[in-house]
N, C-alpha and C positions, 0 to 999 in steps of 0.2 A: 433543522433537518427532519426529514420524515423517517429516519432510521431505515428499517428493513421494509417499510411500506412500498409495495410495488403494485403497479396497475395490473388488472387481469390480462390474461393472454389475449392479444389482439391479432387480427389478420396481418399477414406479412405484407410489407410494403417494400418494393424493390426499386432502386434507382436504375439499375441496368437489368433488363429483362432478356438479354440475349441467351443467358444460360438457364432460364426458367424451364421447369418441367412442362412439356407439352406432348400431346399425343403425336406419335411419329410412327413410321413403319416398323421401327424396332421395338415398339411397346405394344403388347397385346391389350385387349380390352380389360382383362382381369387385373393386370398390373396398373393400368390406368385408373380403374375404379378404386383400387387399393390406395393409390396416391391421393385421389380425391377424398377417400374416407379418412386418411391420416390428417388431411387438412381440416376436415370438419371436426375430427376428434380434438385437434389442437384448439378449436374455438369452443369446445364443449357443446357441440350440437347433437350429442347422443350417438348411439351405436347403430350400425347397420343401416346407414342412410341409403346405401346402394345395394341393399339386399335384393337378390333376384326375386321377381314377382312370384315365382312358383314356391319359394320357401317362406313367403310372408304368411302370417296367421290370417285365416279367413274366419269370419263370423257369419253363420247362416248362409254360407256360400257366397258372401260378398267380400271383395278384397278390401282390406283395411288400408288406411292412409296414415303415414307417419309424417309428423311435422318436423321441419328442420329449423323452425324459428323459435329460439329460446325464450322470447319475450311475449308469446301469445297469451299466456295466462299469468295472472298476478301471483305474488309470493304466497305460498301455502295452498295454492290450488293445483290439483292434479290435471295434467293434460291427458285426456283419454286417448288422443291420437298417438302421443309418444309411447304409450303403453301397448298399443296395438289391440285395444279392446273394443273399439267402436267401428262400425262399418261406415262406408263412405257417405251414407245418407243421413248420418247423425248430425243434428244441428245443435251445437252448444249454446248455452244461454248468451243472449246479446250482451249482457253486462260483462262477459269475460273478454270481449274484444278490446284491444288497445289501438290507438292511432299509430299504426306502424309506418305510415307513409313518410314520416319525418326521420326515420332511423337510418335509412340506407340511401345511397346513391344508386339509381336505377340505370344500368348501362343501356345505351341506345346505339343502334346500327348507324353507319358501318363500323365494324370493330377493326382496329388496326392490327391486332395480333391476338392469338389465343393464349389466355392465362388460366391457371387453376382458379376455382371459385374463391379461394382464400388469399389470392395474390392480386395486387393492384399496384400500379406504378404511382408515384407521388404526382407526376404530371397528369395522371388520369383524373384528378380532382379539379383541374383548372384548365383554362383556355390554352390552346396550343401556343407555343412561343412564337411561331411564324405569324399566326393570325393576330396575336396580341401586338407584336411589333408593327405589323401593317396598320392596325387601327390606331396605335399610339402615334405613329408617324403622321397619319392623316390628321389626328387631333392637334398635334404640334404645329403642323403646317397651317391648319385653319386658324390657330390663335396667334400666329406670328404677326407682329406689327412693326412699323418703322416710325421713328420720331418725325414730327412735322418740322420742316425747315422753313424759317421765315423767309419770305420772298420767293419761295418755290412756286412753280407753275401748277403744282398739284394742290388743290384746295384742301383745307382742313376738314371740311364737310360739304356735302351736297344734298340738299333736301334733308331727309331723315337719315342719311348714311354718312358715316364718319370713319376715320382711321383708314384711308384708302392706301392700298398697297399694290404697286404695279405687278402684274403677273406675266407680262411679256418678257421673255428671256433676251430678246434682241431689241435694239433701238431702231431697227429698219422699218420705215413706213411702207406698208404693203397696201396697194390699191387694186389688187388683182380681182378680188371677189366682189367688193362693194362699190368700187369706183372712188372711194374716199379712204384716207388713212384711218385705221381703227386701232383702238387700244383696249386692253382688258385690265380691270382693277378688282381687287378684293375689298369689300367694305362691310362694316357692321351696321346693323339697323338699330336706331335708338327706340323704335317702337316695340319690337319683341325680342331684340338681342340676337337675332339670327344673322348668319353670314351669307352674303350674296356676291355674285360676280356682276360687275358693271361693264357693259360693252359700250365704249364711246366711239362714235363716228365723228371724226374731226372735220371741221369746215363745212358741215352740212347745215343748210338753212331750210326749214320747213316752209313750203309755199302754200300747200293746201292742208287745212286742218283735218279734212276727211281721211287723208292718207294714214294718219296715226291711229285712227279709230279701229283699224283692223287688229290692233294689239288686243282689244277687248275680246275678239274671237279667239286669238291665240291663247289668252289667259285661261279660257275654259277648256282647252285641250289637255287631256291627261293621258300620258303614254309613258311606259317604262323605258322606252328607247328614245325619248325626246327630252332635252333639257328644258325644264319648265320656265316660261317667261312670266314675270310678275307686273312689270310696269315699263313705261317709256315716257320721256319728256325731253324738251329742249332746254339748254342751259348756256350761259356765257361765263360760268365760273372758272373755266379752263383758259380764259383769255381769248376765246374765239367763239364762234357760233357752232355748237355741237349738239348732238342728240345722244341720249344715254338710254340703253336698254338694260333692264334688271333681270338677271337669270339666277337660277339656283347655282350654288357654288359646290363643286365637287373637288375636294383637296387632292393634290398629287395626281391630277389627271394629265394625260398626254393626248395630243391630237394624233390622228393616224399618220399624218405627215412626219411628226417627230418620232413615232414608234417605228415606222418603216423606212423613212428616208433620211432621218436625222443621223448625227454622228454617234448617238447612243442607241441605235436601232436594236430592238430586241431580237431581230432576225439577221443581224450583221454577220454572224458566224456560219449561216447556212446559205446555200445557193438560191433557194426559193422558199417562199412561205408555204407551210403545210396546207394541203387542200382543205382539210376540215376547218382551218381558221378562216379561209375565204368564204366557205359556205356559211359559217357562223355569222360573219359580217353581213352577207347577203340576207340571211333569214332575219336578223335583227333590224336591219334597215327596212326590209319589206314590212315588218311589223309596224315600224314607225310610219311608213308611207300609207299603210292600210288605215291607220287612225287619222292621219292628216287628210288624205283624200276623201275619206268618208265624211269628214267635217266640212268639206267644201273648200279646202285650202290646198296650197302646194308648198313643198319644202323649199325648193329653189336653191338652197345653199348646201348642196351635197358635194362637198370638196374635202380632200384629205385633211386640210387645215381647219375644217369646220366640223369635224366629227371627233368626239372625245372618247378616249379609252379610259373609263373611270375606274375599272378594276380588272381582274383577270378575265379576259375574253368578254368584257361587258362594254358595249359602245352605246353612245347616245348622240343623236343629231343635235348640233348646237347652232345658235344664231338664227333659229327659225323666226320668221317675221321681220327680220331686218330689211331684206330686199323688198318686201311688200311696202315698206315705208320709204326707203331710200330710192328705190327704182320701181315705182308702181307698174309701169309698162301695161297700160290699159289697152294697147293696140293688139294684144294677144289674149285669147280666151283662157279660161281656167283649164280646159281640157288640154290645151297646148302646153301650158306650164306643167301640168301633171305628167304629160308625156315626156317632157324634157327632164323630169326627175329620174325617169328610168334610164335615159341616155347618160346622164351624169353618174348614175350609179354604176352603169357598165364601164364607163371610162375610169372611174375611181378603182373598181375591182381589177381592171386590166392593168393599171399602174402598179397596184399592190402585188399582183401575181407576177409581174415582170421585174419587181424591185426597182422601178424607175418612175419618177414623177412625170416624165415626158413620153411614156410608152403609148399613150393615146394619140400622140401626134403621128405615129406610123403604125396604124392598127394591123396592117397586113403582116409585117415582120413580128409584131407582138403576138399575133395569133399563131404564127409558126412556132414561136418559142413556147407558147402555152401548150400546143399540141404535143410537144416533146416531154413536158413536165407534169401535165395534169390530165385528168380523164376527159373523154370526149363530151360527157354531159356538161361539165363545168365550162369547157371551151364553147360549146354551142350556146349555153345560156348567156354567157358574157357577150358573145357575138350578137345574139338576138337583142340584148340590151343596147349595145353600142349602135347597132344599125336601126334602132327605133322600131323594131318589130313587136315589142311588148307595148300594148295599148292601154291596159288597165291593170290595177293591182290584183284583181281576181285571177287574171291570166298568169301573172307572175307567181301567185300563191300556188296555183296548180302545178306549175313547172318545178317548184322547189319543195313540194309537199313531203317528199321522202326525207330530205335533209332537214326540213322543219321539225319532223318528228324526232330525228336524231338529236337535234339541238335541244328540243324539249326534254328528252331523256337525260341529256347532260345537265341541264338546268335543275332537274329534279334531284339528280344525284348530288349536285352541289348544295341544294337546299337541305338534303338529308345531312350532309356534312356540317353545315352551319347550325342546324338544329341540334346535332350531337354536341357541337362545341358549346352551344347555349345551355344545354342541359348540365354541363359541368359547372356553370356559374349560377345555377338556379337557386341554390341554397345560400349563396354568399350574403345576400342582404339580410336574411333571417339570422344567420350566425353573427353578422356584424352588429345587429341590433342587440343581440344577447350579450356579446362581449362589451358593447358600450354600456350596458347596465352594470356589468362587473366593474368597469372603470369608474362609474359614478358612485358606486357603493364602497368598494374596497379602499382601504387606507385613507378614507376621508379624514382630514385633521380634526374637524369639529363640525357638529351639527346640533342645532336646537340647544345651544349652550352646554353641550356635553362633549368634552374633548375625547372621551373614550367611546363615542357612539358606535364607530365601526368595529370595536373590539368586544362588544357586548350583545347579548340577545341573539336574535336570528342572524344578525350581521356576522357574528363569529363563525357560524356554520358556513356562511358564504365564503368567508376568508379561507377556511380550511378546505373547502371544495376547490377554490382557486389554486391552492397549493397542490391538491391532488391532481388537478388537470395539468398544470404548467410546471410544477416544481417537484414532481416525483423523481425518485432515484431507483436504480436497480439493486440487486443483492450485493453488488460491490461498491455501492455508494456513488455510482456514476449517474449523471443527469439523464433522464429518459427524454430524448428529443425525438418524439414520434408524432407526426401530424395525424396519423391514424387514430392514436389514443385521444388526441384533442378533439377531432371531429366526432368520434364515437361518443365521448362524454357529453359534448355540447348538444348533439342531436338527441341523446337520451334525456338530457335536461329540458330541452325545448319541448319534447313530446310529453314529459312528465310521467314517465312510466313508473311502475311499482317496484322495479328492481332496486335493491338496497346497495349502498356503498359505505365502506368504513372510512371515516375521517379521523386522522390522528394529528394532534397538535405538534408543533415544532419541537417542543421539549419532550415529546413522547409520554407525557403524564396524563393526557386526556384522550379518550377515544369515544367516538360517537358513530352510531349506525343509523343512517337516514336513507329514505328512499328518494329517488329523483323527483317524485311528485311533491314531497315535502320541501325539497330544495327549491323547486320551481315556485311553490306557493310563497316561500320566504322571500325570494327575489322579487316577485311581483308586489308583495305587500310593502317591502322596503322601498322599492322604486316609486310606488304610488305615494309613499310618505314624503320622499324627496320632491316629487312632482307637484305636491299640493301648493296652491298659491300662498304667498306669505300672509300670515295673519289668520289662516284658517286651520292651523294645526290644533 
């Protein structure tokens, strides 16, 4: 045991922050600053951090600056800023600076709540539970496989893809969009190990080889709102003549038909879909059509069952290029196919707005319903799409410009949120590597024919530091289970600062005082000794 050895006072970490001290109408600024000052005092950050500017010492008429960073200067060095003796233009020696970047987690906006500077929730260090669960569920779904049954119509592999898993939730053959039954499978590539979605068109026989060459043009198309296509080929491995299209796989995706018209519709509890959702769909599909039409292609497959909802309010056009191969339709021009894309977009939005997949069959009554539930701008825009009044993508972009900017603003806010979540995981890899070195060194039974290798020399200091970080106890002998203490010590160690720490043996007979810089040097040299190739020691 470490006896009465206790870690230095650390910032407070709260599980429940509902009762944390925050600025409120009942607190004046003086009491608020006093509360902050008490927090800084508990961390040993010096006095008068929040001293009013008019009472601070001035030198030669220039306001002095006080540092609240206790590790700016090495041991034995006087921080002139903390003493209030140097003006703001003073430049201390460059050798006095320490790499402080690795000592603290820098909070990034948006902030979920206001906390005192010395307070932080434990969850604030890591990814939010909801986002972590969503990503873990997607990873689990992506890696799910099923055993291959001998005699099954599903082949064990097809070209470089293996471990096929059907993604269709129903066994009903639908020929409404492509004119042939189609099936979707998840498969793993043997070339690079990535996961893809295979769209199989059953019973199709390719007559003209030139029809499939259009896939080469689709492969070059890059758009955030289009599911990327990678390849296409004909096969007989399913027991018939089929053609297979290879697309990116987005786990746990839903089609708009499933999201809005299925039994588990996300809007089943409301009478109508919110207007901002419909505008978001229109803006995203318009973005996809802008890229597709500019490339000299047409989407053609704009149907609720062929548009994927891959994440929150994030949609992608799916199955692009299939109709160009299955139904080339050379009797119509490219401009006619592109104009048809706008009509299909209007019909799909009309169906979603009316919560009915057959709303487009009676557009007059559907428009009357929309006039009661939505703004006139949305109704007029969908009516223009359904009636074929929109001739090109630039015209559509001008009509929805206002809502495109609103959608962009929402996307940027969501990007800020994801970046804030990413910042919480920024230091994980660095700390994991450091803890891995601890695991390689500590308690090693034998090394270099020395059974006491881990208990002697520099390795003994590393062991005692491990006890200080993970096995400390408080004044009552209770274990200190404080993740803040662990992260602070590991960050200081990784930075190699000059701050010293007292290490006491378990029998309390030996006491050592070392700096984090010395400990870091010991760990690096010891690990390099372990990592040397055999026979070169």
